N, C-alpha and C positions, 0 to 999 in steps of 0.2 A: 553904836552903830552895828546892826546885825548883817551877817554876811548872806544868809538866804531868806526868802519870805517864808513867814510863818502865820498860822491863823490870826494872831495878835497885831501883826505890823508887816509891811512890806520891807524888802530889802533897801539899801542906801541909793541904789540907781532908779528905783521906781519912785522913792520919795522925792527926789530931785527933778524928774521929769514930769511926772503924773500930778495934775491938780486935783483937789477936791472941789467939787462944784455943787451947787444946789440945783442946777438945770442941765439940759442936753446942750451939749457943745461938740463940735468936730475934735476928734483925736482919743487920746487914752483918758480914762476918768475911772477912779477907785469907786467900788460897789460895796455897800453896806447894807446889811438886811437887818431889820429891826422887828423883834416879835412884839405886836401892839398889845398883847396881853399881859406880858411881863415887863416891857420896857428894854429888855436885853438886845443890845445891837452887837453885830459881829461883822468883821470882814469877810466879804465874800470874794474878792478878787479885782480884776480889771477888765473893762469893757473898751473895745475898740470902735470908733464911729467914723465913717468917711466923711460924712456931713451931718449937721445938727439934727436934722429929721429922720437920719438913718436910726433903726432900732438897735443896731451895733451887735457886736459878736464878743461874747466872752472868751477870754484867753484861757487856755487850760495849763499854761506854762508862762513862767516869767521871763521876757525877752533879755533881762540883765543876768539874772544868777541861774537861771534854767531850772528853779525849782517849780513843782506841781504847784498850781494856785486853784485847783478845783476845790475851793472851800465852800461853794454853794452846795455841794453834796455832802450830806449827812454820812459819816462813817461809823 
């Protein structure tokens, strides 16, 4: 169990609440980005949707551990 979110995985609070889904739905959802050429997938962060048709808002920090989760940005 990790105490803070990292690029490899989310903290325990996020893992307990957020569901990994294949489609759009209301609430919090993990976002993974996949490079189609190499097949490498990485954790990008969490998106929040008020309803299933909403485009959603990427969170820039974890609401549980407070760690920055702007993993969609390359550093």
